[in-house]
C-alpha positions in Angstrom: 107.8 117.4 163.6 105.8 120.8 162.6 108.1 123.4 160.9 106.9 125.9 163.6 107.7 123.6 166.3 111.1 123.1 165.1 111.8 126.6 164.9 111.2 127.1 168.6 113.3 124.5 169.4 116.3 126.7 168.0 118.5 128.9 170.3 118.9 132.8 169.5 121.7 132.1 167.0 120.0 128.6 165.5 116.5 130.8 165.2 118.7 133.2 163.0 120.4 130.9 161.0 116.8 129.2 160.4 115.1 132.5 159.1 118.1 133.3 156.7 117.7 129.8 155.1 113.9 130.0 154.8 114.3 133.4 153.2 117.0 131.8 150.7 114.8 128.8 149.8 111.6 131.3 149.2 114.3 133.4 147.1 115.5 130.5 145.4 111.4 129.1 144.7 112.1 126.1 146.5 108.8 126.3 148.5 106.7 126.3 145.3 104.9 123.2 144.1 106.9 121.6 141.4 104.1 122.9 139.1 104.8 126.5 139.8 108.6 125.8 140.1 108.3 124.5 136.5 106.6 127.5 135.3 108.8 129.8 136.4 111.6 127.7 135.0 109.7 127.6 131.6 109.1 131.2 131.2 112.9 131.7 131.5 113.4 129.2 128.7 110.6 130.8 126.5 111.9 134.2 127.0 115.5 133.0 126.0 113.9 130.9 123.0 111.6 133.6 121.9 108.6 131.2 122.6 106.6 134.4 123.5 103.6 136.4 122.2 103.8 140.2 122.2 100.4 141.9 123.0 98.7 145.4 124.8 97.2 145.0 127.7 93.7 147.1 128.4 95.8 150.0 129.6 97.7 150.1 126.1 101.2 149.0 127.4 103.3 146.7 125.6 103.2 142.9 127.3 104.8 139.8 126.7 102.9 136.3 127.2 104.6 132.8 127.3 102.9 129.2 127.9 102.3 128.4 131.3 102.2 125.1 133.0 99.0 123.8 133.9 100.0 120.3 134.7 103.0 118.4 135.9 103.0 114.7 135.7 105.6 111.9 136.7 106.2 109.2 133.7 108.4 106.2 133.7 110.9 108.2 131.7 110.8 111.3 133.4 107.7 113.6 133.4 104.8 115.3 131.1 104.1 119.0 131.4 100.4 120.1 130.1 100.8 123.9 128.6 98.5 126.4 128.2 99.5 128.4 125.3 98.5 132.6 125.0 96.6 133.6 122.4 97.9 134.0 118.8 100.6 130.9 119.8 100.0 127.3 118.3 101.3 123.6 118.9 103.8 124.1 116.0 105.3 127.5 117.6 105.9 125.4 120.4 107.3 122.2 118.3 109.6 124.9 116.2 111.5 125.2 119.9 112.0 121.6 120.9 116.0 121.6 121.0 115.8 124.8 123.1 113.3 123.1 125.6 115.3 120.0 125.4 118.7 122.1 126.5 116.9 124.2 129.0 114.9 121.4 130.7 118.1 119.3 130.6 116.4 116.4 129.0 117.5 113.4 126.5 114.4 114.1 124.3 111.3 116.1 124.2 108.4 115.3 122.1 105.5 117.7 121.8 101.7 117.0 120.7 98.4 118.4 120.6 96.0 118.3 123.5 92.4 120.4 123.7 92.5 123.3 122.1 94.9 126.1 123.1 96.8 123.3 125.0 100.0 121.5 124.3 101.4 118.2 125.6 105.4 117.9 126.3 106.4 114.9 126.6 110.1 115.3 128.9 112.3 112.5 128.5 115.3 112.9 131.5 116.6 109.3 130.6 116.5 106.9 127.8 113.6 105.2 127.9 114.7 103.0 124.5 113.3 99.5 125.3 116.1 96.7 125.8 116.1 94.1 123.3 114.0 91.1 123.3 112.4 88.6 121.5 109.3 87.1 119.9 108.7 85.3 123.2 108.7 88.5 125.7 106.6 90.0 123.4 104.0 87.3 123.3 104.1 87.1 127.2 103.4 90.9 127.5 100.3 90.4 125.3 99.1 87.3 126.5 95.2 87.5 127.5 95.0 91.0 126.6 94.3 90.7 122.7 92.3 93.0 120.9 90.4 92.3 117.4 91.9 93.4 113.9 94.8 94.9 116.0 98.6 93.2 116.0 101.2 93.4 118.7 104.6 93.9 116.8 106.7 95.5 119.4 107.0 97.3 123.0 106.4 101.0 123.3 109.2 103.0 125.9 106.6 102.8 128.5 106.9 98.9 128.2 103.0 98.4 126.7 102.5 96.7 123.5 102.6 98.5 120.4 99.9 97.4 118.0 99.4 98.0 114.2 95.6 98.1 113.1 94.7 95.8 110.4 95.2 97.9 107.6 98.0 98.8 105.2 101.6 99.2 106.3 104.9 100.7 105.3 108.4 100.0 106.9 111.2 102.0 105.7 114.7 101.3 107.8 118.5 102.0 106.2 120.9 98.8 106.0 121.5 97.4 109.6 118.1 99.1 111.3 116.4 95.7 111.9 114.2 95.7 108.8 114.2 92.2 108.5 112.9 91.5 112.0 110.8 94.4 111.8 108.9 92.7 108.7 109.0 89.4 110.1 107.3 90.6 113.5 104.5 91.8 111.3 104.3 88.2 109.8 104.3 86.7 112.9 101.6 88.7 113.8 99.1 87.3 111.4 100.1 84.0 113.1 96.6 83.3 114.9 94.4 84.7 111.9 96.6 82.3 109.4 96.3 79.2 111.8 92.6 79.5 112.1 92.0 80.0 108.5 91.3 83.7 108.0 94.2 84.8 106.5 96.5 83.9 103.4 99.6 85.1 102.9 101.2 86.1 99.4 104.8 87.8 98.8 106.9 89.4 96.4 110.3 89.9 97.0 112.2 91.6 93.6 115.9 90.9 95.3 115.1 87.4 97.0 116.0 89.0 100.5 113.5 88.2 103.5 111.2 85.9 101.9 113.9 84.1 99.8 113.1 80.8 102.1 109.6 81.0 102.8 108.5 77.9 100.8 105.3 76.7 101.5 104.7 79.1 104.4 103.4 81.4 102.1 100.5 80.7 99.4 102.5 81.9 96.9 105.7 84.2 96.3 107.3 85.9 93.1 110.8 87.3 92.8 110.9 88.8 89.3 108.8 91.5 87.8 107.0 89.1 85.5 105.9 87.0 88.0 105.2 90.2 90.2 102.7 91.7 87.7 100.8 88.2 87.7 100.4 88.0 91.2 99.1 91.5 91.3 96.7 90.8 88.9 95.3 88.0 90.9 94.9 90.0 93.7 93.0 92.5 91.4 90.8 89.7 90.5 90.0 88.4 94.0 89.0 92.1 94.9 86.8 92.4 91.8 84.7 89.2 92.7 84.5 90.6 96.3 82.8 93.7 95.0 80.3 91.7 93.1 78.9 90.7 96.8 78.1 93.9 97.4 79.5 93.9 101.1 79.3 97.2 103.0 82.2 96.4 105.2 84.5 93.2 105.6 84.7 90.2 107.7 87.3 87.3 107.4 85.6 83.8 106.8 87.2 80.7 106.0 85.8 81.1 102.4 87.0 84.6 102.5 90.1 85.5 104.5 92.2 88.3 104.9 94.4 88.3 101.7 98.1 89.8 103.2 100.3 90.9 100.4 103.9 91.1 101.7 106.1 93.0 99.6 109.7 93.3 100.3 112.2 95.8 98.8 109.3 97.8 97.9 111.2 100.4 95.8 112.7 97.4 93.8 109.3 96.5 92.7 108.5 99.9 91.0 111.9 100.4 89.5 111.2 97.9 86.6 113.3 98.7 83.5 110.6 97.6 81.2 108.2 100.7 80.7 104.7 99.1 80.2 105.1 96.3 82.8 106.2 99.3 85.4 102.8 101.5 84.6 100.7 98.1 85.0 102.6 97.4 88.1 102.2 101.0 89.5 98.3 100.9 88.6 97.5 97.8 90.2 99.1 98.8 93.5 97.8 101.9 93.5 94.3 100.0 93.0 94.8 98.0 96.0 96.0 100.5 98.0 93.3 102.6 97.7 90.5 99.7 97.5 92.0 96.9 98.9 91.5 97.4 102.7 87.4 97.4 102.4 87.8 94.2 100.5 89.9 92.2 103.1 93.2 92.7 101.2 96.2 94.3 103.5 99.7 95.1 102.0 102.4 95.2 104.1 105.4 97.0 102.2 109.0 97.0 103.4 112.1 99.6 101.9 115.6 100.4 102.7 115.2 104.1 101.8 112.2 106.3 101.2 112.6 107.0 97.5 109.9 110.2 96.3 109.7 108.7 92.9 108.5 105.2 94.5 106.5 106.4 97.4 105.3 109.3 96.1 101.4 109.6 96.4 101.3 105.8 97.4 102.6 106.6 100.9 98.8 108.3 102.1 97.0 104.7 101.6 99.1 103.2 104.3 97.3 103.5 107.5 100.3 102.8 109.4 104.3 104.3 108.6 106.9 103.3 110.2 110.8 104.8 110.1 113.8 102.3 111.3 117.0 104.4 111.3 116.9 106.2 108.1 119.7 109.1 107.1 118.0 112.0 107.0 115.1 114.3 108.8 113.6 114.8 105.2 114.1 111.1 105.4 111.9 110.9 108.5 108.9 113.4 106.9 108.9 111.3 103.5 107.7 108.2 105.1 105.8 109.5 108.3 104.4 112.8 106.9 105.4 116.4 107.2 106.5 117.8 110.2 107.2 114.5 111.8 110.7 114.9 112.7 110.1 118.0 113.9 107.0 116.5 116.2 110.0 114.5 117.5 110.1 111.6 115.3 114.1 111.5 115.8 114.7 108.3 113.6 117.6 110.0 111.5 119.2 110.5 115.0 119.1 106.9 115.5 122.5 105.4 115.7 123.2 102.7 113.6 123.5 99.1 115.0 126.9 97.5 114.4 128.5 94.6 115.7 130.9 96.6 117.7 127.9 98.1 120.0 125.9 94.6 119.9 123.4 96.0 117.4 122.1 97.9 120.2 119.9 99.9 118.3 118.5 97.5 115.9 114.7 97.4 115.7 114.1 100.9 117.0 111.1 102.5 115.1 109.2 105.6 114.7 105.7 105.3 113.8 102.5 107.3 112.9 99.2 106.0 111.8 95.8 107.5 110.7 94.8 106.7 114.1 97.5 108.1 116.5 98.8 111.0 114.3 101.5 111.7 117.2 104.8 110.0 116.5 105.4 106.9 119.0 108.4 105.5 119.2 108.6 101.7 120.0 111.0 98.4 119.6 110.6 95.4 117.3 111.9 92.0 118.9 114.7 90.5 117.5 113.9 87.4 115.3 116.6 85.2 114.4 116.9 83.0 111.4 116.7 79.7 113.1 113.1 80.9 114.6 111.9 82.1 110.6 112.9 78.7 109.6 111.1 77.2 112.1 108.0 78.9 111.2 108.3 78.0 107.6 108.1 74.4 108.6 105.2 74.7 111.0 103.4 76.8 108.1 104.4 74.3 105.1 102.7 71.3 107.4 99.4 73.7 108.3 98.9 74.5 104.4 99.2 71.1 103.6 102.6 71.5 101.7 104.6 68.8 103.5 
């Protein structure tokens, strides 16, 4: 029934009540479109938070401008706003007011990213979008038939789609109990197809004998002390020198020249060698491998428990993808992902510690930032059990001819 027909069906008293109701709806703004209603709501938030720009009109009068909502789109976790920014306001200005936006929009989380020039994209989470815990089989089922060359699926995003990393240097940092072990093994297992086809071989260094302690013949070579680590890095350097002589403009893996995947667990420990001359040489080789290795078919996967400036330093910029599991502080987030990441929505320092009492509910939850996708992305790694790692080692040893 049309609204006008509904009004005519009322008697005199009903008509009066209906008119009052319509007037109240108009006054409260409920007859506006969702976009227009959100625009008015955002204006109140912006005015209260100082997210405005003052200017003079053509008539010389003082005026205030604020971000305008040009589009509102529903998402699986809430909605997305497209904001047109007034002259003199930047996306960074909006990012600095994320706490006020989250409170004003009654959101669990707000993230801000850049759209086209003069536009900010605001992701509003009205409910927790963190994926439930899952195993490696669930990830493989999700990505079956959806392979992408040189992109490895390692987790699941908030929206349920796979999170893939490019075949380049990768850094993972996570405090104790954050799920770093499963994260590292998720990446190692992502190379399974390439390794099974003879297009990738694995080398490892683990100064604390932690995640790589039992890999045996599953890796081509693994070292557990600084002397062995230096020898392995020298070997990788020689492989790079040999490949440079080929004069290849770009690298394409073959059975004769496979990807060389160098897995470094406890990355900080590797760079904390008490012997000064060996420490300097290890640092030189790591810088060489990280700066030149990708174009020669050498990929580094490094993991650490904390973001030590002394260890990461200038090396961080050579990692194409940086991943932060739970860390201690916002400065740790920025140390791993890059300056401004925490303010831009990478709240890795706010992830609740995963403990036995909460069923390890947050293990594997992470934020990532990459060269190809500079806006922080939240996703979750699968949980990988010790029995699965042992089974992988047994299978890998047979395929590598070590059994």
